[in-house]
N, C-alpha and C positions, 0 to 999 in steps of 0.2 A: 739862783737859781740851776738848777739842771738843763743844760740844751744842750738837745742835738741838732748836728750839721750834717744835713746828708752833701755831698760832696764836696767836704769841708777843706778840701786842700786843694782846692782849683781856686784861682784867680781872686775871687771874691770872698770864697768860704776862707781863704789863709789870714787874707785881712779883718774880715770879720770874727777870726777864733781870736788872732792879736789882742782887740779892742775887750773884746769879753773875757779874755782872760785878767788882762790888767782891771778890770772893773770887779773881778773878785766871784765870776759866774764859774763853775764847772761846765767844762765844752767836752763833750761827747762828738766822736767825728766817725761818722763811716764813708766810705769813697772807694768803689774800684778798681779806681787810679788808670781809667781809660783816656782820660785829658787832663792827667795830673801827675803830680810826685811827691815820692815818697820822702824826698830829701826835703820836702818843704817841712815837713815834722821838725824837722831838727832845728830849723831854723824860728820858727814858731817860737820853741823851748828857749833859743836861745834871745829872743826878743823879750820874751814873757819873764822868763825865771820860773815858769809855772808847770807843773805836770798837764799833760793833755791825753786822754781815752782815744787811741783810733783802731778800729777795727777794718779790715778789708771786707767790705761786703757789698756786692753788685743788687740793686733794688728787685733786680729781676727773679734771684734768687729766695724765692719766698721763705723757703724753711729756714734760712741763717738769718733772716730779717726776724721771724719768730722766736728764735732763738736767742738774736740779738736784747729784745725788749722783754724779754723773760726776766724778771726780778729785778729792774731798772727802773730808777723810779725819774721819770723826765718830766721836766715842764710844761718844756716849750719844745717842738720842732721848728729848725728855719729849713725848710726844702730848696735846695740851691742844687740837688744833682741834675741834670739832664744833658740831650746834645742840645748847641747852641748855634749851630751855623746856618744862615738863611739858601748859602747856598748850596750847600749838602743836602741841607733835608730836600731839597728840590728835585735830589739826583739818586735820594736812596730815603723815600718816605717810611717804609716800613720800619729800618733801623729806627727813626724817629717816633711813629707809633710805640714801638716798646721800649725806647729808651727814656721818652718823657711820659706817655701817656701810662705804656702798663705798669711799669715801675710807681708811675704816682699812685694809680688802683691799688695795690701791693702796700704803700707806705700806708693811706689813707686807710684802708683794711687791719691792717696790723695795727694804726693806732687806735681804732675803735674800737677791736678788741681786746686791749691794755687801758681802755679808758683815758686816753691821752686824746685832750681836747683841743688845744692850742698850737695853732701853724702860720708861721708866718710862711708865704709864696714866694718866690722869685721868678716874677712874672716878667710881661716885654710889651715895650710900646708898638712891639709887632704883631698884636693881636687888633688894631686900629684898622691896617693895612691902609689901602690909601686915603688919608684923612681929605676929609670934606674940606674942612678949612682949618686952619690952626692959626694960635696955641691950642692943643689938644685937651681939653677936659673930658674928668673920667666917666663921664656920661655919655661921651662919642660913642656912636656905634660900633660896636664889632663886628667887625669885614676883614679878616686873617687872607691876605692876599700871597701868602707863601706855606707851606709845612710847617716847618716851624714855630710862625705864629700860633697857627691853625693846634696843633698840640696844645700850647701854653692855653690858647682860648677854651679847649675842650678840659683842661687840668682845674682851670680857675671855675666853671663849670660844674664840676663835680665838688668842689670845694664847697662854692654856692648852695648846692642843693644840700652837702651836708649841713651846714650852717642853718640852713628851713627847718631841717629836720633834728635840730638842737645837739646833733653829733659833734658839730667843731665852733669852736670860735678863733676867728681870722683875721688875718690881713696881708692881703695881695698888694706887692708891690710893684707896680709896671715900670721899667726901668726904661730910661733912655738910652743913652750909651756913655756905657763905662770906662774910666782912661785914667791913667796917673798907676802910680807906684806908692810904696810906701818908702816912708824919710830913712827909715833905716838902710835902703839899697841891697839888702837880702831878700826882698819880696817882689816878684813879678811877674808878669802872665805866662807861666810854664805851659799854655797849652801846647800837645802836640799837633804835627803836622803844617799846613799853611794859615795861618793866623787869619780868621774870618771878621776881626775888626781892626779899625784904623792904626790905631797907635801901637797894639803888638807887632803887626805886620813893619812898621817906621820900625821898632827896636829892631827885629831880626834884619832889616834894612841895613840900618846902620853898622850891627854886628858884621855883615857882609853876606849875610846867608842867601841876601835878593839882591841885584844887579839896581833895580827900580821899582819903584811904586805904580805899581799898575792903577791908574782911575778909570774906573766907570764909568763913563758918560759925560760930555760935556758943553752939552746944550739943555740943560735942566732949566726951567722957569723959576732960576736963581740968583742972585748977585754977578755972577760969574759964569754962570752955566753948569758946574759942578754941585752934585748933590750936598744937602746940606742937614746936619745934625745937630741934635741936642748931647753934648760930650759933658759929664758929668764926673767928677772928680772920685775917687775911689773913696776918699776918705769921708766926703760927704755921703755916699752912697752909705758905708759901711755904719753911718749916724744914723741914719734915717732907719734902721733898722734898731737900733739901738734908743731910738725914742718912741719907735713903735712899739717896743716892749713893757715900755709904760702903758699904754692902754689894756694889755692884761693883769696889771694889779687891781684894777678895780672889783676883778670877781665878775662882773656884766657879763652879760652877752657881748661879743664885738665882733663885726661884719663890717669889715672898712676895706674900700679898694683905694690905692694912692699912687696918682703918678709921681716920678721921682725922676727930675730932673732939674735943671737950671732955668728955663723958662723964655730961653735963646738958641739958636741957632748959631753953626760954624761949617762954611763951606769945607770942601778937600783941600782947597787950594788956600783958606786960608789958615789952612792945619799945617800946610807947609810951610807958610809964612812966616807963621808966628813962632815955628823950630826956628828957624830962620834967624830970626830978630831975637829971640831970648836965648836957644841953645847956640846958636854958633854953627848951625848944621845943614847942610845944602843938601838937600830932599832931589835927588834925578828922577823925572817922572814924564810918564808917556799914558795920551789917553786911549783907552778900548772902549767897543762897542758895553750898553747900559747894560748891568745883570740883570735878569726876570727875578722878578720880584722886588725891586729896589724901587721907593718910592721919592720924588724929587727933594719934598724938604718933612721935616717932620720933628716939633721941639712942642714942649709941655706948659700946660698953664700951673701955674705955682698956685694959685690960691685954695685951692682944697686942703692941700697939705699944708699950708701958712699956719689955717685957720681951725683945722682938726688937731694936727700934729704939732704947730707949732716950731714948725720946721722949715729949711729953706737952705738951698744950697752957698756956700762961702765961699769957693774957689772958682777959680777961670781957665781960660786957655791957656795962661800966663804960668800959671802956679802948675797945668799938669806938663806943660815943656820943660819948668825948670825938674819936674820929680823926673821925668825922664834923663836930662843933664846929671842929676844928682846918682839916679842909677846906674848910669855908663861910667862914672867916675869912682862907684864904689866899687864897680867891678874891672876899674883899669883898662877899659875898653878905648877911651878916650883920654887925655892929661886934662 
């Protein structure tokens, strides 16, 4: 299968590209490198021993996008590109409107004009906002409470509408909290700036980039007062995409939405303690006021993905911590 990955040199994209190449697919990547690193390309080739096509393209540049699609046979688009920080989205909403909504609209239009009908969209559990109850089912009403979640919800709605018009076959995957690293120790989260997610921040903290972990809020209604999230190992998340691809092989109308998580939550302090237990690394931390847009606890109801996709996560917080240790050892940051 010929698969286009938008944002394919990012954290998820690089891990996914590796598995797709190893499975024998032809992978084409476009990425504007605004939040990724061109050096990842050589690491993907080193791990897979496979050729991979890359073109630096910003989805906001519609002319380049049109030229890229010309004379290319693409069976499936996996749309991963976009800005992803909740905090930044609140401070720069126009950037998020452009980088997420406008860029996706360009992609969908060019796909339509080139008769490319299959898409897997990288969405987020942030579309649910403050959940009325947990665990969260796919039928839970969408009420995004931050700009990032709003943009993901809008893109979903565009895809849903095109699906109703029989212009798209789609699988929308609403991720919870991806974490962990590739077992080669070569691929990590190369997001630029201050990481918005917990594990990439801790990785940079251990390397000495930061002095301490800022924990936002210690008075939530959770087990220890800190926010609780559903952390899914990157390998499990990649596997969810691989399994989702099987749905398109039936050559029938495809219109699915799946929550992709583990079905349980872990608090920030529990993560800190797990790293100490499994990686023997002490994380210095300090409490700060809650951030705008954060919710106390969110985790996934795994039943629908289990039934329709025959998929469930296999790895735990322990595995995520061990992958962090492995990455650090391979990079010789610790002995």
